C-alpha positions in Angstrom: 0.0 0.2 0.0 3.0 2.0 0.3 4.4 2.3 -2.5 0.6 3.2 -4.3 0.9 5.9 -2.4 4.3 6.4 -3.0 3.6 6.1 -6.7 0.9 8.7 -6.4 3.2 10.8 -5.1 6.7 10.6 -7.1 5.0 8.8 -10.8 4.3 5.4 -10.8 7.2 4.7 -13.1 10.3 6.3 -10.8 8.2 4.5 -8.2 9.1 0.8 -10.1 11.9 1.5 -11.2 13.1 2.5 -7.5 11.8 -0.8 -6.4 13.7 -3.0 -9.0 17.1 -1.4 -8.4 16.4 -2.3 -4.6 15.0 -5.5 -5.7 18.1 -6.4 -7.3 20.4 -5.2 -4.5 18.9 -7.3 -1.8 19.8 -9.3 -3.8 23.2 -9.4 -4.8 23.5 -8.2 -0.7 22.1 -10.6 0.3 23.5 -13.8 -1.4 27.0 -12.0 -0.2 26.4 -11.8 3.6 27.0 -15.1 5.9 25.1 -13.6 9.0 21.4 -15.2 9.1 19.8 -11.9 10.6 21.3 -9.6 7.7 19.7 -12.1 4.7 16.9 -12.9 6.7 16.6 -9.2 7.3 17.4 -8.2 3.8 14.6 -11.1 2.1 12.4 -9.0 4.4 13.1 -6.1 2.5 13.3 -8.1 -1.2 9.9 -9.2 -0.6 8.6 -5.7 0.4 10.3 -4.3 -3.1 8.5 -6.6 -4.6 5.7 -6.2 -3.9 5.4 -3.2 -4.1 7.0 -3.4 -7.6 4.4 -6.3 -8.8 1.6 -3.5 -6.9 2.4 -0.5 -8.9 3.0 -2.4 -12.6 -0.6 -3.8 -11.8 -1.9 -0.7 -11.6 -0.2 0.8 -14.5 -0.7 -2.2 -17.2 -4.9 -1.6 -15.8 -4.3 1.7 -16.3 -2.7 0.8 -20.1 -4.6 -1.3 -20.8 -8.6 -0.2 -19.3 -10.4 -1.2 -22.3 -9.2 -4.7 -23.2 -10.6 -7.8 -20.5 -8.3 -9.2 -18.2 -7.0 -11.7 -18.4 -6.6 -11.1 -22.6 -3.3 -8.6 -21.7 -2.0 -9.9 -19.0 0.6 -11.3 -18.9 0.1 -12.6 -15.2 -2.7 -15.4 -14.6 -2.1 -14.3 -10.8 -3.7 -11.0 -11.1 -6.9 -11.9 -12.1 -6.6 -14.6 -8.9 -6.6 -10.7 -6.9 -9.3 -8.9 -9.2 -11.6 -12.0 -9.2 -10.8 -11.3 -5.1 -10.5 -7.1 -5.1 
């Protein structure tokens, strides 16, 4: 939910790019760490970046393809389930 607020305030593309960079950096740092506590913390941050990335990406996709049926344009089948739950 925080990623959506940031995307509204600073722009969706800027937030997505920042989250992609954060995801990559936390993944690399997690691969190089030797501490379990640091690794778990980095995995948590990596998951948070991933959730934010997918949330903003889905919002961008809906705004770009709002006139198409969901599932035809959507390459990510789990988002159909998310739409069904919402």
